[in-house]
C-alpha positions in Angstrom: -13.6 -4.4 20.0 -12.4 -4.8 16.4 -13.2 -2.6 13.5 -14.7 -4.3 10.4 -15.0 -2.7 7.0 -18.1 -4.0 5.2 -17.9 -3.4 1.5 -21.4 -4.2 0.1 -23.4 -2.4 -2.6 -26.8 -3.9 -1.6 -28.4 -1.5 0.9 -30.5 -4.2 2.6 -27.6 -6.6 3.0 -25.4 -3.8 4.2 -27.9 -2.6 6.8 -28.8 -6.1 8.1 -25.2 -7.3 8.4 -23.8 -4.0 9.9 -26.5 -4.0 12.6 -25.9 -7.6 13.5 -22.1 -7.1 13.7 -22.6 -4.0 15.9 -24.8 -5.9 18.2 -21.9 -8.3 18.6 -19.7 -5.4 19.7 -17.8 -4.7 16.5 -17.3 -1.2 15.1 -18.5 -1.2 11.5 -17.3 1.1 8.7 -19.2 0.9 5.4 -18.3 1.2 1.7 -20.7 0.8 -1.2 -18.3 -0.1 -4.0 -14.8 -1.5 -4.5 -13.2 2.0 -5.0 -14.7 3.3 -1.8 -13.7 0.0 -0.1 -10.0 0.6 -1.1 -10.2 4.2 0.1 -11.9 3.3 3.4 -9.4 0.5 4.1 -6.5 3.0 3.7 -8.2 5.7 5.7 -9.7 3.6 8.5 -7.2 0.7 8.8 -9.8 -1.8 9.8 -9.0 -5.1 11.6 -10.9 -7.1 9.0 -12.7 -6.5 5.7 -15.9 -8.2 4.6 -15.8 -7.9 0.8 -18.7 -8.5 -1.5 -17.3 -9.8 -4.8 -20.0 -8.4 -7.2 -19.4 -4.6 -6.7 -19.8 -1.6 -9.0 -16.9 0.6 -10.1 -14.2 -1.9 -9.0 -15.3 -5.5 -8.3 -14.3 -7.3 -5.1 -11.6 -9.5 -6.7 -9.8 -6.4 -8.1 -10.3 -4.4 -4.9 -8.9 -7.3 -2.8 -5.9 -7.7 -5.2 -5.1 -4.0 -4.9 -5.4 -4.0 -1.1 -3.1 -7.0 -0.8 -0.6 -5.4 -3.1 -0.3 -2.3 -0.9 2.0 -2.8 2.1 -0.2 -0.5 4.2 -3.3 -2.8 3.8 -1.8 -6.1 2.9 -2.0 -7.5 6.4 -5.7 -6.8 6.8 -7.7 -10.1 6.5 -10.4 -10.2 3.9 -13.4 -12.5 3.8 -15.1 -12.7 0.4 -18.9 -12.6 0.6 -20.7 -13.8 -2.5 -23.9 -15.5 -3.6 -21.8 -17.7 -5.9 -21.1 -20.9 -4.0 -19.2 -23.0 -6.5 -15.7 -24.2 -5.8 -14.4 -22.2 -8.7 -15.8 -19.0 -7.1 -14.0 -19.8 -3.8 -10.8 -20.5 -5.6 -11.1 -17.2 -7.6 -11.6 -15.3 -4.3 -8.7 -16.9 -2.6 -6.6 -16.4 -5.7 -7.4 -12.6 -5.5 -6.0 -12.6 -2.0 -9.0 -13.2 0.2 -8.2 -15.0 3.4 -11.5 -16.8 3.6 -14.8 -17.1 1.7 -18.4 -17.1 2.9 -21.7 -17.4 1.0 -24.8 -15.3 1.0 -27.3 -15.3 2.5 -24.9 -14.9 5.4 -25.3 -17.4 8.3 -24.1 -15.2 11.1 -22.8 -17.9 13.5 -20.6 -19.3 10.7 -19.4 -15.9 9.6 -18.6 -14.8 13.2 -16.5 -17.9 13.6 -14.4 -17.1 10.5 -14.1 -13.5 11.7 -12.7 -14.5 15.1 -10.2 -16.9 13.6 -8.8 -14.3 11.2 -8.7 -11.6 13.9 -6.6 -13.8 16.0 -4.1 -14.4 13.1 -4.1 -10.8 11.9 -0.7 -9.4 10.8 -0.1 -5.9 12.2 0.2 -3.1 9.6 3.7 -2.1 8.3 5.1 1.0 9.8 
């Protein structure tokens, strides 16, 4: 099954979502801030990244922009996760390079649908 990198600073959200994804058969790798998310994406080459936008050290917008600028990680789909549900927030996330956007609290069925769509479209990493 696919490997998902969950970049989330809130311990409760991280624990709840990682357990639910693992129950669905995904391998989950964790990072607690944007800098760690960038490092984990490079080290683990996940199939998909769930990126909280409000992160310490490096925020999710900046982390996503850096991942999309690096040929080694540019093809990894990123879903923005945020409590901010305004259209401008969605546009900002997509503008940073996120492939999709979902709001918190996470509605698992909706998020799983987005994950599956993006995993089917995933661009393989550059050699």
